[in-house]
C-alpha positions in Angstrom: -24.9 -3.7 5.6 -23.4 -6.5 3.9 -23.0 -6.1 0.2 -21.5 -8.4 -2.5 -18.1 -7.1 -3.9 -18.0 -5.6 -7.1 -15.7 -7.9 -8.9 -15.6 -6.1 -12.3 -14.8 -3.3 -10.4 -11.7 -4.8 -8.5 -10.7 -6.3 -11.9 -10.5 -3.0 -13.6 -7.9 -1.8 -10.6 -5.9 -4.9 -11.3 -5.5 -5.8 -14.9 -4.4 -3.3 -17.3 -3.4 -0.6 -14.9 0.1 0.0 -13.3 0.5 -1.5 -9.7 3.3 -1.1 -7.2 2.5 -4.7 -6.2 4.5 -7.9 -5.2 4.1 -10.4 -7.5 2.6 -12.4 -4.6 -0.1 -10.1 -3.7 -1.0 -9.7 -7.5 -1.3 -13.6 -7.9 -3.2 -13.7 -4.6 -6.4 -11.2 -5.7 -6.0 -12.7 -9.1 -6.4 -16.5 -7.7 -9.9 -14.7 -6.3 -10.7 -12.8 -9.4 -9.8 -14.9 -12.4 -12.5 -17.7 -11.6 -15.1 -15.4 -11.7 -14.3 -13.4 -14.6 -14.2 -16.8 -16.7 -17.4 -17.8 -15.2 -16.3 -20.5 -13.1 -16.7 -21.2 -9.2 -19.2 -18.9 -8.3 -20.6 -20.5 -5.7 -18.3 -19.0 -3.1 -19.4 -15.4 -3.8 -21.3 -15.1 -0.9 -18.7 -16.2 1.4 -16.7 -13.3 0.0 -19.1 -10.6 1.1 -17.4 -7.7 2.6 -17.3 -8.3 6.8 -16.0 -4.4 7.6 -19.4 -2.5 8.0 -18.5 0.4 8.1 -17.6 3.1 5.3 -14.3 5.4 5.2 -16.1 8.1 6.5 -17.0 5.9 9.5 -13.2 4.5 9.6 -11.8 8.1 9.3 -14.0 9.3 12.4 -12.3 6.7 14.4 -9.5 8.0 16.8 -5.8 6.8 15.9 -4.3 5.1 18.8 -2.2 7.4 20.7 -0.6 7.5 24.1 0.6 11.4 24.8 2.7 12.6 22.3 2.5 9.8 19.7 -0.2 8.9 17.4 -0.1 5.3 15.4 -1.8 4.8 12.4 -1.9 1.4 10.3 -1.2 0.9 7.0 -2.1 -2.6 6.6 -3.4 -4.9 3.6 -3.9 -3.9 0.1 -3.6 -0.2 -0.9 -5.9 1.5 -3.2 -6.9 5.0 -4.5 -10.7 5.0 -2.8 -12.4 3.1 -0.4 -11.5 0.0 1.5 -12.8 -2.6 3.8 -12.3 -6.1 5.5 -13.3 -9.2 3.8 -13.9 -12.8 5.2 -10.3 -13.5 3.4 -8.8 -11.3 6.3 -7.3 -8.8 3.4 -7.9 -5.5 4.5 -7.8 -2.4 2.1 -6.5 1.0 2.9 -6.9 3.8 0.6 -4.7 6.7 0.1 -7.5 8.8 1.1 -8.2 7.2 3.9 -4.7 7.3 5.3 -4.1 10.9 4.3 -7.3 12.0 6.1 -6.0 9.9 9.4 -2.6 11.9 9.3 -4.4 15.4 8.6 -6.6 14.7 11.5 -3.4 14.7 13.8 -1.2 17.1 11.8 -2.1 20.1 13.8 -3.0 18.5 17.0 -0.8 20.2 19.1 -0.9 17.1 21.4 0.8 14.9 18.6 4.4 15.4 18.5 5.2 12.4 16.2 3.4 10.1 13.9 3.9 6.6 13.5 3.3 4.9 10.2 2.8 1.3 11.2 3.1 -0.7 7.9 2.3 -4.4 7.2 1.6 -4.6 3.3 2.7 -5.9 -0.2 1.4 -2.8 -2.0 -1.3 -2.1 -4.2 -2.3 0.3 -6.8 -0.4 2.9 -8.6 -3.0 5.2 -8.6 -2.8 7.6 -6.2 0.4 6.6 -4.3 2.6 9.5 -5.5 0.4 12.0 -4.4 -0.2 10.1 -1.0 4.0 9.8 -0.6 4.6 13.6 -1.6 1.8 14.7 1.1 3.4 12.4 3.7 6.8 14.1 2.8 5.1 17.6 2.8 3.9 16.8 6.6 7.1 15.2 8.0 8.8 18.7 7.4 6.1 19.9 9.8 6.0 17.1 12.2 8.1 13.7 12.0 6.7 10.7 10.6 8.5 7.5 11.5 7.4 4.5 8.8 7.7 1.4 11.4 8.0 -1.7 9.2 6.1 -4.5 10.8 6.6 -6.8 9.2 6.2 -5.4 5.3 6.7 -2.5 3.5 6.7 -3.2 -0.1 6.3 -1.8 -3.3 3.5 1.1 -2.7 4.1 0.5 0.9 7.7 1.1 0.8 7.0 4.1 -1.6 5.0 5.7 1.3 7.4 4.6 3.7 10.2 6.1 2.0 8.7 9.7 2.3 8.7 9.3 6.1 11.4 11.5 8.2 12.9 7.7 9.1 12.1 4.0 8.6 12.5 1.2 11.7 12.3 -1.9 10.3 11.6 -5.2 12.4 14.2 -7.8 12.2 12.2 -10.2 10.1 10.3 -7.9 8.1 10.4 -7.7 4.5 11.3 -4.5 2.0 11.7 -3.3 -1.1 10.0 -4.8 -4.3 10.6 -1.1 -6.0 8.9 -2.0 -9.1 5.8 -1.5 -11.7 3.7 -4.5 -12.9 1.0 -4.7 -15.4 -1.0 -7.6 -16.1 -3.6 -8.1 -18.9 -6.1 -11.0 -19.1 -7.2 -12.9 -22.5 -10.7 -14.8 -22.1 -10.7 -15.1 -26.1 -10.0 -18.8 -26.3 -12.1 -19.9 -23.5 -15.1 -17.9 -25.3 -14.2 -19.5 -28.7 -14.5 -22.4 -26.7 -18.0 -21.6 -25.7 -19.1 -20.4 -28.8 -18.9 -16.9 -27.7 -17.8 -13.8 -30.1 -17.4 -10.0 -28.9 -18.1 -7.6 -31.8 -16.3 -4.1 -30.8 -16.9 -0.9 -32.7 -14.7 2.0 -31.6 -13.1 5.2 -32.5 -9.8 6.2 -31.4 -7.0 4.2 -32.2 -6.2 2.9 -28.9 -9.6 2.8 -27.6 -9.8 -1.1 -27.5 -6.0 -1.7 -26.2 -5.6 -4.8 -24.4 -9.2 -5.9 -24.7 -9.8 -9.2 -22.8 -11.9 -10.7 -25.9 -9.0 -10.6 -28.3 -5.2 -11.5 -27.9 -2.7 -8.6 -27.2 -1.5 -6.4 -29.9 1.5 -5.1 -30.8 0.2 -1.5 -30.2 -0.9 -2.5 -26.9 2.1 -3.7 -25.8 3.9 -0.7 -26.8 1.3 1.3 -25.0 1.7 -0.7 -21.4 5.5 -0.5 -22.4 5.4 3.2 -22.1 3.2 3.3 -19.4 5.4 0.8 -17.1 8.5 3.2 -18.1 6.6 6.5 -16.9 5.4 4.8 -13.6 8.9 3.1 -13.0 10.5 6.1 -13.3 8.4 8.0 -11.0 8.7 5.3 -8.3 12.8 5.3 -8.8 13.1 8.7 -8.8 11.1 9.6 -6.0 12.5 7.0 -3.7 15.6 8.3 -4.4 14.9 11.7 -3.7 13.2 10.8 -0.4 16.3 9.1 0.6 18.6 10.4 -0.6 20.2 8.0 -2.9 21.5 7.9 -6.5 18.9 6.9 -8.9 20.8 4.4 -10.4 21.1 2.5 -6.9 17.4 2.6 -6.4 17.1 1.3 -10.1 20.0 -1.8 -9.5 17.6 -3.0 -6.7 15.6 -4.5 -9.6 12.6 -4.9 -7.6 14.0 -7.3 -5.2 12.5 -7.9 -1.8 15.2 -7.1 0.9 15.5 -8.9 4.4 16.1 -6.2 6.9 19.6 -6.7 7.1 20.0 -6.4 3.3 17.9 -3.2 3.7 19.6 -1.4 5.9 22.9 -2.4 4.0 21.3 -0.6 1.1 20.1 2.4 3.1 16.7 1.5 2.0 15.9 1.9 5.9 17.6 3.6 9.1 17.2 1.2 11.6 16.4 -2.3 12.8 14.2 -2.8 15.7 11.3 -5.2 17.4 8.3 -2.5 16.5 7.5 -2.5 20.2 10.7 -1.6 21.5 10.8 1.3 18.6 7.5 2.6 19.8 9.0 2.6 23.6 12.3 4.3 22.4 10.5 6.8 20.5 8.5 7.4 23.3 11.0 7.6 25.4 12.3 10.6 23.8 9.9 12.8 24.8 9.3 13.9 28.4 6.4 15.5 29.8 6.7 18.0 32.6 4.8 17.7 35.7 5.0 19.3 39.1 7.6 17.2 40.1 9.6 17.0 37.5 9.5 15.0 34.4 8.9 11.4 33.8 9.6 9.3 30.6 6.2 8.0 29.3 7.2 4.6 27.8 4.6 2.8 30.1 2.3 4.7 27.9 4.0 3.4 25.0 3.1 -0.2 25.9 -1.1 0.8 25.5 0.2 1.3 21.5 -0.5 -2.2 20.3 1.6 -2.7 17.2 0.9 -6.3 16.6 -0.1 -6.8 13.0 -3.7 -7.7 12.9 -4.4 -9.5 10.0 
């Protein structure tokens, strides 16, 4: 059943928290949230009601796209810690929990020899990303996991992709954005103009840090800097470990988004190939023994439609 989006809940996952997301993605989400947080343009709220009418348990129960020894799992849209659905704005939310459950469902399946994660994402939340990446890394030691960047794996998306056994990117893909961002919002001037004043009472020196009802304080700025440093160090050191790179080389990317060719030269990916060609090549590397000998299974791989659905 359709439900209205819980905008305050979404805002709590966007503002004042570390995000492994491209600036373009943050701006896109803000363009939807800001008018509503400021009490403007509320007439279109109904049009943003979720379209996807299944919860995460239902989605997790659906079988992944498989063909003989391969399982393809999509990693599309905005990455969030919990719950996900599709809105009429055609933006998909995929949670780290859902991704983990989908991988786990094929992890011990002897019929699946290799897992393919099909990436098209500008990233998302820092919360839960490291845990998901470490899980992918652990499973990749048991069963190969290929990251197929088709057509973007940026920020949190690249964090997850870097943990895979190898990374194949489509020729026009976008890769990287290894960085962290925190944004706050200040509506104090708008409230003042409207004749509204919030009186906040609290205990604990940092309880009211980054309140939207007053200008940002020096204390809050220092705390935000501390959180940025911690998240950035975790991101860069993890990518360096997963990819076998020097941390300095990862930091030197300065959160830039690279083309596939640039990413290959920086060893952020392992290969450049059109998505379907990459899947066919992986499928062709596995052979199935039959009475008359063995045969290639690339024909079955064509049933795996890896084109972006967004």
